[in-house]
C-alpha positions as CSV (number, residue, x, y, z in Angstrom):
1,M,-2.6,-88.6,282.3
2,A,-0.9,-91.2,283.8
3,K,2.1,-91.0,286.4
4,A,5.3,-92.7,286.1
5,I,6.8,-93.6,289.5
6,L,10.8,-94.0,289.2
7,E,12.3,-96.2,292.4
8,F,16.2,-96.6,293.0
9,N,17.4,-98.1,295.5
10,L,20.2,-95.7,297.6
11,P,22.7,-95.2,298.2
12,E,23.6,-98.1,295.7
13,D,21.7,-95.4,292.8
14,M,22.8,-92.5,294.0
15,E,24.4,-91.2,290.7
16,Q,21.4,-92.5,288.4
17,F,18.9,-90.9,291.3
18,M,20.8,-87.1,291.0
19,L,20.7,-87.6,286.9
20,A,17.0,-88.1,287.3
21,A,16.4,-85.6,289.8
22,K,19.0,-83.0,288.1
23,G,17.8,-83.7,284.0
24,R,15.7,-80.5,283.8
25,D,19.0,-78.3,285.4
26,I,21.3,-80.4,283.0
27,M,18.7,-79.8,280.1
28,M,18.3,-75.7,281.0
29,T,22.0,-75.2,281.0
30,L,22.7,-76.9,277.5
31,Y,19.9,-74.5,276.4
32,E,21.7,-71.6,277.8
33,L,24.7,-72.2,276.7
34,D,23.3,-73.0,273.1
35,Q,21.5,-69.2,273.4
36,H,24.8,-67.4,274.2
37,L,26.6,-68.9,271.2
38,R,23.2,-68.4,269.1
39,S,23.7,-64.5,270.2
40,E,27.7,-64.4,270.3
41,T,27.6,-65.4,266.5
42,K,24.2,-63.7,265.4
43,Y,25.4,-60.4,266.7
44,A,29.2,-60.5,266.2
45,P,30.9,-57.3,266.5
46,D,33.0,-55.8,264.1
47,T,35.9,-56.8,266.2
48,M,35.6,-60.6,266.3
49,S,37.7,-62.3,263.8
50,Q,35.9,-64.5,261.4
51,E,38.1,-67.4,262.6
52,V,36.4,-66.6,266.3
53,H,33.4,-66.9,264.8
54,D,33.3,-69.7,262.9
55,A,34.7,-71.5,266.4
56,L,32.3,-70.5,267.7
57,V,29.3,-71.4,265.0
58,Q,31.1,-74.9,265.2
59,V,30.9,-75.2,268.7
60,R,27.2,-74.7,268.2
61,T,26.7,-77.4,265.6
62,T,28.8,-79.9,267.6
63,L,26.4,-79.4,270.6
64,H,23.1,-80.1,268.0
65,E,24.9,-83.3,266.7
66,L,25.5,-84.4,270.8
67,M,22.2,-84.0,271.6
68,D,20.9,-85.3,268.2
69,S,23.3,-88.6,268.2
70,N,21.4,-89.2,272.2
71,N,18.5,-88.1,270.8
72,V,17.9,-85.2,273.1
73,S,16.6,-82.4,272.0
74,F,15.5,-78.4,273.3
75,D,12.0,-79.8,271.8
76,L,11.5,-80.9,275.7
77,I,11.7,-77.8,277.0
78,S,8.9,-75.7,277.7
């Protein structure tokens, strides 16, 4: 298996370095948000209004659309 090597010129490239270093954490945060929204809508309590339910569904749909437009997928998580 080939290894990828990333090189950064610190401190000038600190932002790019931090994004590369924290990429998995960022992805897991998106995944956890997606799963929370899924759970909230799938198992919506009787006390949740239809408007709130629809808003949560729309937020999850928008999250997926933004990920698609940025070529990001939960398939990367193993």
